[in-house]
Steps between C-alpha positions, in 0.01 A plus 500: 500500500681833480529624857687827549748484786785677672812284497758535777847360422756429769873568476743211471796563269531272199231276647265766372513313169258255661265787584480581129386141444238537771370821343480325164293220654259753647453660159452156345222443752322817385615750761566852374753710691333838539776607737837355601710568809853369542823513693847419366472204260126525549519858371653372177221245454236759594637745243497243219145394583386863518672566166280237337724195474288191443577156646719381213671837474587491868664161458692618194612816683636343818666204327661734247683711758874441536479461878871424560591804289314733736768456762795305358766342716634669810852638476742704705428798277127470565557455871704819513240683291235418756676717755476798266171429319308335789432181306668220306297571186364822353162365401535657155467163325193416701342836421577452129318165505201653675493793258515271196221276622271787595564694180398194300152580635534875450560569870754761602353719775218424742281715279508225238323265742135517605462721806560309823588175324848465653655575838851397601672537835854630555693604810641847558828417675568859602188524713423133568155519347296322241422664167209398279551575133348683321277621787774676699673667204298825506620561857853498363399731211529229236232459235368144541379480142847571363695296755653186341332181615825309447682735737232461768516120474881511518471695826281227645737230371826650627597254772759665729863405431396305188388804300578867549219706649319709242543873545190720498507874562236644730425812297336665799798484735770443238621193691626199305324190631625144474222256408539126556320168537134544587508175697664690786174695525235248398601167354134415438318834460145377554421816697489691170201304369199733471201424718219310334741374234498133403861394554746213472842495663793313351762388752818293506573226751807279554466121504414361847806486723716680246760740638769632261861474615736792437873449537637826639864574427513876480303826464358410159363162606382654828299766315344234279414284801341793684270585209429134426414434864259791504320365195483138614402593857196690372407209276492273805240717674140371506271612216355844557134528585365825362262665258588279202231273363745226405871430532695283257813356661780384273763266646838562337830333589752754370721768655336839452832666421642228274481661155662202330170415332504338156205529259401143585509569874302821449240297310493245783444772762226655287328165467524440875316827561246424229426156645468634854251767397312254279451274801396790722263651247378169352614598151583253220856466377606686191794457263719793398651373177368793298532838671362681194144418609520769767615777268 
């Protein structure tokens, strides 16, 4: 079976590693992602799938990222910098990782991908509106084919306070826009699935009765708690009933904003997602000892 589908990937911080595992399981079961749609961490997974990463390559990619190095430890210097740069971290390391992974498949701009194969959601903070990339780029006088996919995904990934908003100039008005986490617009962008498209949604859920506890001692911990609460509160909502043919729910017990993820933990999260999708899609288990088989 090689059924062509549209895959919709939810946002969820570092828990998005599990979504990569779920996508790998779908491919193992014979599904072919004709189109991918994603928000935040889901945008990262969607971009890798659209770029042509196979199941083993996905596992190798997400377990090979230096997750703690993307943020580092908080410090007084970083806390002060947030007041001037609008975020604790610049996002430059994250963008470099995205660029490296995508370029390994020959992907730089959206023009290097099949037309319509990838859509990611970001939020225009200046106007409080959602932006779909690359679809909305022509309205800002940017050439979608030349626009870097890594930059678009970074926009969708830039959780407020954690990462600086990404600056994008509206070449029509000349205004500099601040782009941030797409989850503020659409955490699970199922509304972007084309009509009459066979589709599978990939969502994250907390364990039953799980509610993270944030100890708030100052503005930094307060900002983290506010964002974390927004993420976990949406996860607690009932599953969405909509146009999707199937929804794969992945239960993950990890703080979305805790980037202290070792390679072994990343592998565990990936395997959790793979197992959840395998159960949902009735796919057999597969080993990932040799990633070269997908290259």
